C-alpha positions in Angstrom: 60.3 -7.3 38.4 57.7 -8.4 41.1 56.1 -5.0 40.8 56.2 -4.8 36.8 54.3 -8.2 37.5 51.7 -6.5 40.0 51.3 -3.2 38.1 50.4 -5.9 35.2 47.5 -7.7 37.6 46.5 -4.2 37.8 45.9 -3.2 34.7 44.4 -6.6 33.5 42.4 -6.5 36.5 41.1 -2.8 35.7 40.7 -4.1 32.0 38.2 -6.9 33.2 36.1 -4.5 35.3 35.8 -2.4 32.4 34.4 -5.6 30.2 32.0 -6.5 33.0 30.8 -3.2 33.8 30.0 -2.5 30.0 28.5 -5.7 29.5 26.5 -5.3 33.2 25.2 -2.5 30.8 24.3 -3.5 28.0 22.1 -6.5 29.9 20.7 -4.0 32.2 19.4 -1.9 28.9 18.2 -4.6 26.5 16.2 -5.6 29.8 14.4 -2.0 29.7 13.9 -2.2 26.5 12.2 -5.5 26.9 9.9 -4.6 29.7 9.1 -1.3 27.7 8.1 -3.7 25.2 5.4 -6.1 27.3 4.3 -2.7 28.9 3.6 -1.3 25.2 2.0 -4.3 24.2 -0.1 -5.1 27.3 -1.5 -1.4 27.1 -2.2 -1.7 23.5 -3.5 -5.1 24.8 -6.0 -3.3 27.2 -7.0 -0.4 25.5 -10.9 0.0 24.4 -11.9 1.3 20.9 -14.1 4.7 20.9 -16.3 5.7 18.1 -13.5 7.9 15.8 -10.8 5.4 16.6 -9.0 4.0 13.3 -7.7 0.1 12.9 -6.1 -1.8 10.3 -7.4 -5.3 9.9 -5.9 -8.0 7.8 -5.5 -11.3 7.3 -2.8 -13.4 6.5 -2.6 -14.4 2.9 -6.1 -12.8 1.8 -4.8 -9.6 -0.5 -8.3 -8.5 -0.5 -9.1 -8.3 3.6 -7.2 -5.7 4.4 -8.6 -2.7 5.4 -7.8 0.6 7.3 -11.6 1.4 9.1 -12.7 4.5 11.3 -15.4 3.2 14.1 -18.3 5.0 13.5 -20.4 7.2 15.9 -22.3 3.9 17.3 -19.5 2.4 18.0 -19.7 -0.4 14.7 -17.6 -1.2 12.0 -18.2 -3.3 8.8 -15.4 -5.8 7.1 -15.8 -8.2 4.4 -17.5 -11.4 5.0 -18.2 -10.6 8.0 -20.4 -7.3 7.8 -21.4 -5.0 11.3 -20.0 -6.0 14.2 -19.7 -3.4 17.6 -16.3 -2.2 17.9 -16.6 0.1 20.6 -15.7 -1.2 24.0 -13.7 -4.5 22.6 -10.3 -4.3 22.6 -7.6 -5.2 19.3 -7.5 -9.0 20.7 -11.2 -9.3 20.8 -11.9 -7.9 17.5 -9.3 -10.2 15.8 -11.1 -13.0 17.6 -15.0 -12.1 16.5 -13.8 -11.8 13.2 -11.5 -15.3 12.8 -14.4 -16.7 14.6 -17.1 -15.2 11.6 -14.2 -15.8 8.5 -13.7 -19.5 9.4 -16.5 -20.6 7.3 -14.9 -18.8 4.2 -11.4 -19.5 5.3 -9.9 -22.7 6.9 -7.7 -21.3 10.1 -8.0 -17.8 9.1 -4.9 -15.8 10.8 -6.6 -12.1 11.7 -4.2 -9.1 13.1 -6.1 -5.8 14.1 -3.9 -2.8 14.8 -4.4 0.2 16.5 -3.7 3.0 14.5 -5.2 6.1 15.4 -7.0 6.7 19.0 -8.5 10.5 17.9 -11.8 9.1 19.1 -10.5 8.9 22.8 -11.4 12.2 23.4 -12.7 14.2 26.8 -14.2 17.9 26.6 -13.3 20.7 28.7 -16.1 23.4 29.0 -16.4 26.5 31.4 -13.8 29.1 33.0 -10.6 27.9 31.7 -8.3 29.1 29.7 -8.5 26.6 26.5 -11.8 25.2 26.5 -12.5 22.3 23.5 -11.8 19.1 23.2 -8.5 16.8 24.6 -7.2 13.8 23.2 -6.3 11.2 25.6 -3.2 9.4 24.6 -2.9 7.7 28.1 -4.7 6.9 31.2 -5.7 10.6 32.2 -7.2 12.3 35.5 -9.1 15.3 36.3 -6.1 17.5 37.4 -4.1 16.6 34.2 -7.5 17.3 31.8 -7.6 20.8 33.9 -4.1 21.4 33.2 -3.5 20.6 29.6 -7.1 22.8 29.1 -4.2 25.4 30.2 -5.6 25.9 34.4 -8.7 28.0 35.5 -9.0 31.2 34.5 -9.6 33.8 37.6 -13.4 34.0 37.6 -13.5 30.1 38.0 -15.9 28.5 41.1 -12.9 25.8 41.8 -15.2 23.8 44.3 -18.4 23.6 41.7 -16.4 21.7 38.6 -18.3 19.3 37.6 -17.7 16.3 35.2 -20.7 15.0 33.1 -20.5 11.3 32.0 -22.2 9.1 29.6 -23.7 5.4 30.3 -23.1 4.0 27.0 -23.4 5.4 23.0 -27.0 5.0 22.7 -29.2 8.3 22.8 -30.6 7.4 25.5 -27.8 6.8 27.9 -28.4 7.8 31.1 -25.7 10.6 32.3 -24.5 11.4 35.6 -22.8 14.2 37.6 -19.3 13.8 39.1 -18.3 16.6 41.7 -14.8 17.8 41.7 -13.3 19.9 44.5 -10.2 21.3 42.9 -9.3 23.3 46.0 -8.7 20.5 47.9 -7.1 18.5 44.9 -4.5 21.8 44.5 -3.2 21.3 48.2 -3.4 17.1 48.7 -5.6 17.2 51.3 -8.3 14.7 49.7 -7.9 13.5 46.2 -11.0 11.0 45.8 -12.6 13.6 43.3 -9.5 13.5 41.3 -11.5 11.5 38.9 -10.0 8.9 36.1 -11.9 10.2 32.9 -13.5 7.9 30.0 -14.0 8.6 26.7 -16.9 11.9 25.9 -16.7 12.3 29.5 -17.6 16.5 29.7 -15.6 18.4 32.8 -17.9 21.5 32.9 -16.0 24.7 35.1 -18.7 27.4 36.2 
C-alpha cells in the first residue's frame, strides 16, 4: 500500500514538474516576443528617412488625409493642408509631430500616423573590382565588410588596401565630399577594425 502511495506521489510530482516546465516555456516565449517587438519599435522609430523611401501618412477620422508618399530626391514630401516639408533625415515620429503641428490650425487635436512602408532609398553603391558591383539596399545597419560580402567579394585584380568610401555631407548639389580609407587586409585578418566603417545612405565604396 505504501509503495502504491509513493508511486502515486512520484507520478503527481512528474506531472506537476511538466506543467511548471510548460508554463515557464510559455512565459519565456512571451517575454522574447515582447522584447523583439520593443526592439522593432525602437529601430523603426530611430530610422531616418532617405530620398526614395516611402511612407504612409494618415490622420485619424479624416479620409481625405490618407496618402502614400515617396520622399523626393531633394528630401521633401508634400501633404494636403501642410504643403512641402523636409522628410529626409527625420524619423517617422518627428514627421508625425511636424504634420500634427501644421494641421492643428485646421483640425482640433489631429492624430497623425506615419509608417515607413519601404526603405528602398537607403542605398549604397559598390563599384570597381568586385564580383557583383552595383547598388545595395541596406535593410539594417551595414559595415564596409558586410557590403563587400553582399557585392560578392573582391576579384583577383583588386587592390585590397586601396579601397575608399566616398561620402557626401548632405543632399545639396554642392555638398562637401570626404574620402574614408579602408584597409581590407587588416579587416580580413581581424588585426585592426578601425576602417570597418558603418555605412551611410549614398556612400560609394570604390574598389580599385
